[in-house]
C-alpha positions in Angstrom: 16.5 14.2 -2.1 15.0 13.5 1.4 13.7 16.4 3.4 13.8 15.7 7.1 14.2 19.2 8.5 11.8 21.9 9.6 8.2 20.7 8.7 7.0 24.1 7.5 9.9 24.4 5.1 9.5 20.8 3.9 5.8 21.3 3.3 6.3 24.5 1.4 9.0 22.9 -0.8 6.6 19.9 -1.5 3.7 22.2 -2.4 5.9 24.3 -4.7 7.0 21.1 -6.5 3.5 19.9 -6.8 2.3 23.2 -8.2 5.1 22.9 -10.8 3.8 19.6 -11.9 6.5 17.6 -10.2 6.3 14.4 -8.1 6.8 14.1 -4.4 7.4 11.2 -2.1 4.8 11.5 0.6 4.5 9.7 3.9 1.2 8.3 4.9 0.2 6.0 7.8 -0.1 3.1 5.3 2.9 3.3 2.9 4.8 6.1 1.2 3.0 7.5 -1.9 4.3 9.0 -5.1 2.2 12.1 -5.2 1.1 14.4 -8.0 -1.6 17.0 -8.4 -4.7 14.9 -9.2 -6.0 17.6 -11.5 -2.9 17.9 -13.6 -3.0 15.2 -16.3 0.6 15.6 -17.2 1.8 15.2 -13.7 -0.5 12.1 -13.3 1.0 10.7 -16.5 4.4 11.2 -15.0 3.3 9.0 -12.0 2.3 6.2 -14.3 5.5 6.5 -16.3 7.8 6.7 -13.2 6.2 3.6 -11.7 5.9 1.7 -15.0 2.2 1.3 -14.2 -0.5 0.7 -16.8 -2.4 3.9 -17.5 -5.8 2.1 -17.0 -4.9 0.9 -13.5 -6.4 3.7 -11.3 -4.6 5.8 -8.7 -6.1 6.7 -5.3 -6.7 10.4 -4.8 -5.8 11.7 -1.3 -7.9 14.6 0.0 -7.5 16.9 3.1 -11.0 16.1 4.6 -14.4 14.6 3.9 -15.6 17.9 2.5 -12.8 17.9 -0.1 -14.2 14.6 -1.5 -17.0 16.6 -3.1 -14.5 18.0 -5.6 -14.0 14.5 -7.0 -17.2 12.5 -6.1 -20.4 13.0 -8.1 -22.5 11.5 -5.3 -21.7 10.2 -1.8 -24.2 7.5 -0.6 -25.3 7.6 3.0 -23.4 4.5 3.9 -20.2 6.0 2.3 -20.7 9.1 4.4 -20.9 7.0 7.5 -17.7 5.3 6.6 -16.0 8.7 6.1 -17.3 9.8 9.5 -16.0 6.7 11.2 -12.6 6.2 9.6 -11.4 9.5 8.0 -8.7 10.5 8.4 -7.4 6.9 8.3 -6.5 3.9 6.2 -9.8 3.5 4.3 -10.3 4.2 0.6 -13.8 4.6 -0.8 -14.6 4.0 -4.5 -17.3 6.6 -5.5 -18.9 7.8 -8.7 -16.5 10.3 -10.2 -17.6 13.9 -10.8 -17.7 14.5 -14.6 -14.7 16.3 -16.0 -12.3 15.8 -13.1 -9.4 13.4 -12.4 -10.1 11.2 -15.4 -6.4 10.4 -15.8 -6.0 9.5 -12.1 -9.1 7.3 -12.3 -7.6 5.3 -15.2 -10.5 6.5 -17.4 -13.2 5.0 -15.2 -16.4 6.6 -14.1 -15.4 6.0 -10.5 -12.6 7.4 -8.4 -10.9 6.1 -5.2 -10.7 8.7 -2.4 -8.8 8.6 0.9 -8.1 11.0 3.7 -4.8 10.0 5.3 -4.1 10.5 9.0 -0.3 10.9 8.9 0.5 14.4 10.2 2.9 15.2 7.3 0.5 14.1 4.7 -2.3 16.2 6.3 -0.1 19.3 6.4 0.8 18.9 2.7 -2.8 18.3 1.7 -4.0 21.3 3.6 -1.3 23.5 2.2 -1.9 22.2 -1.3 -5.6 23.0 -1.0 -4.8 26.6 -0.1 -2.6 26.6 -3.2 -5.5 25.4 -5.4 -4.7 21.7 -5.5 -7.8 19.8 -4.5 -6.3 16.4 -4.1 -3.1 14.3 -4.7 -3.0 11.2 -6.7 -0.6 9.1 -4.7 0.0 5.4 -5.4 2.7 3.6 -3.5 6.1 5.0 -4.3 7.7 1.9 -5.9 7.9 0.3 -9.3 4.7 -1.2 -10.3 3.9 -4.6 -8.8 6.9 -4.5 -6.4 7.3 -4.2 -2.6 5.7 -1.0 -1.2 7.9 1.5 0.7 7.4 2.2 4.4 10.3 4.6 4.9 11.8 7.5 3.1 14.9 5.5 2.4 12.8 2.8 0.6 11.5 5.5 -1.7 15.0 6.8 -2.4 16.1 3.3 -3.1 13.4 3.0 -5.7 13.7 6.4 -7.5 17.1 7.9 -6.5 18.1 11.3 -5.3 16.2 13.2 -8.0 12.8 12.8 -6.3 11.8 15.1 -3.4 10.8 12.9 -0.5 9.4 14.1 2.8 10.7 11.9 5.7 7.8 11.1 8.0 9.4 8.2 9.7 8.4 4.5 9.5 4.7 4.1 8.4 2.6 3.1 11.3 0.2 0.7 9.6 2.6 -0.7 7.0 0.2 -2.1 4.4 -2.1 -0.2 2.0 -5.6 1.0 2.9 -8.7 -1.1 3.0 -10.7 -0.4 -0.2 -14.5 -0.4 -0.1 -16.5 0.1 -3.3 -19.4 2.4 -2.7 -20.3 3.1 -6.3 -22.9 0.3 -7.0 -25.6 0.9 -4.5 -24.1 -1.3 -1.7 -20.8 -1.4 0.0 -18.4 -4.2 -1.1 -14.9 -5.0 0.1 -12.3 -4.9 -2.8 -9.1 -5.0 -0.8 -8.6 -5.9 2.9 -6.4 -3.7 5.2 -6.1 -2.4 8.7 -9.8 -1.4 8.8 -11.5 -4.8 9.0 -14.6 -6.2 7.4 -16.4 -6.2 10.8 -15.4 -2.6 11.5 -16.8 -1.5 8.1 -20.0 -3.4 8.5 -20.5 -1.9 12.0 -19.9 1.6 10.7 -22.2 1.0 7.7 -24.9 -0.5 9.7 -25.2 -3.2 7.1 -23.5 -6.3 5.8 -21.0 -6.0 3.0 -22.2 -7.2 -0.4 -20.4 -9.8 -2.5 -18.6 -7.7 -5.2 -19.4 -10.3 -7.9 -23.1 -10.1 -7.0 -23.2 -6.4 -7.9 -21.9 -6.9 -11.4 -18.5 -5.8 -12.9 -16.4 -4.2 -10.1 -14.4 -1.1 -10.8 -10.7 -1.5 -11.2 -8.9 -0.7 -8.0 -5.3 -0.3 -6.8 -3.5 -3.3 -5.6 -6.1 -5.9 -6.6 -4.2 -7.7 -9.3 -3.6 -11.4 -8.6 0.2 -10.8 -8.5 1.5 -7.7 -6.6 3.7 -6.5 -3.8 6.5 -8.8 -5.0 10.2 -8.8 -3.9 13.0 -9.9 -6.3 13.2 -13.2 -4.4 10.6 -15.9 -4.9 8.0 -16.0 -2.1 6.6 -19.3 -0.9 3.9 -19.6 1.8 3.8 -22.8 3.9 2.3 -23.9 7.1 4.6 -24.6 10.0 4.8 -28.3 9.4 5.7 -27.9 5.8 8.3 -25.3 6.7 9.9 -27.7 9.2 9.9 -30.5 6.7 11.6 -28.3 4.1 14.2 -27.2 6.6 14.9 -30.8 7.6 15.5 -31.7 4.0 18.1 -29.0 3.7 20.2 -30.4 6.4 23.8 -29.1 6.1 23.8 -29.0 2.3 23.9 -25.2 2.2 27.0 -25.0 4.4 29.1 -26.1 1.5 28.6 -22.7 -0.1 29.3 -20.5 2.9 31.1 -17.9 0.7 27.9 -16.9 -1.0 24.9 -14.9 0.4 22.3 -17.0 2.2 20.0 -18.4 -0.5 16.9 -18.8 1.7 15.2 -16.5 4.2 12.6 -17.6 6.7 9.9 -15.5 8.4 7.7 -17.5 10.7 5.7 -17.2 13.9 6.5 -20.7 14.9 10.0 -21.5 16.4 11.5 -24.0 13.9 14.6 -26.2 13.9 17.2 -25.3 11.4 20.4 -27.4 10.9 22.3 -24.7 9.0 23.3 -21.1 9.6 22.8 -20.5 5.8 19.1 -19.7 6.3 18.4 -16.1 7.2 15.7 -16.3 9.9 13.4 -13.6 11.2 10.6 -14.0 13.8 7.1 -13.0 12.6 5.1 -11.3 15.4 2.0 -13.0 16.8 0.0 -9.8 16.4 -1.4 -9.0 12.9 -0.9 -5.3 13.3 2.7 -5.6 14.2 3.2 -8.1 11.3 1.6 -5.6 8.9 3.9 -2.9 10.2 7.0 -5.0 9.5 5.9 -6.8 6.3 7.3 -4.8 3.5 10.4 -3.8 5.4 11.2 -7.4 6.0 10.7 -8.3 2.4 13.0 -5.4 1.4 15.6 -6.5 3.9 15.6 -10.1 2.5 16.1 -8.7 -1.0 18.9 -6.5 0.2 20.6 -9.6 1.6 20.6 -11.3 -1.8 18.4 -14.3 -0.9 16.8 -16.2 -3.8 13.9 -17.8 -1.9 11.7 -16.4 0.9 9.8 -19.0 2.9 7.0 -17.5 5.0 4.6 -19.2 7.5 1.1 -18.7 6.2 -0.8 -16.3 8.4 -3.8 -17.6 10.3 -7.1 -17.8 8.4 -8.9 -15.3 10.6 -10.4 -11.9 9.8 -7.8 -9.8 11.6 -5.0 -11.4 9.4 -6.9 -10.7 6.1 -4.7 -7.7 5.1 -1.4 -9.5 5.8 -2.6 -12.7 4.2 -3.8 -10.8 1.1 -0.4 -9.1 0.5 1.6 -12.2 1.0 -0.6 -14.3 -1.3 -0.2 -11.7 -4.1 3.5 -11.5 -3.5 3.7 -15.3 -3.8 1.6 -15.3 -7.0 4.1 -13.0 -8.7 6.6 -15.8 -9.5 
């Protein structure tokens, strides 16, 4: 069920459900989350089960503010506090030493925990109301089946889990890809997953260079860092513009002979390409990395809904501002 009416009533219904150990579809500025009380092990187990997610693959815990992080973090290094001050609320997750005895299930059994303070106004209202009701944080991975395309609208969440899940409709997610993850648990900051907050921004806020994660020893497990992830049903292939054009030229008019079936191929590219058949579903990729991130998962879901078997995507530029988009597309392509 999607709640899109009065905000106060929707927030109250969500908090009531969370207190009862139920799950809620929660909008954030990155993607929609499947939220549960992070301190309720049974509710957290229900998140893993609903997603089909391995129980040792940790969830990110969302908190109302930086002060609330103290309920879950055993220690907060100075550089991590600077990152909180610079980017919270916002699309940045920090991996911190976990306070003993709390959120073990959400952390996948690790001695660390991923914490984030989202900026979406609906998420913030829910977190604040939940805190008043005694819920210190919400474990909220993306509201989709494990390894699949993340949801950026309430309708996407409903498509994944049906009408039985309470979903708060906060509109289309502004950022569109998951948060940047910085490990702050091993004495120096290290980037584990790129996102809207860039490496350069993190380093500037820290006042120090990011460490090589491998140089610090074994990195903690973190959300969305598996080699294959974010995958649609169709097979994704990344190619540069020249390779895409060559592949389209080979197709010629062969596909037109099967005009009574759904288009077998979808194309998403920044470069204008020649295509000799109308049987390729084409979409224009924005030149701006932020706009591309905003559209990315919705475009993949649209292509799946149109029944395509192959998705050909122009490889994003190899520049820092495109790191988050390139990361998601590379993992989607690795899934097949």
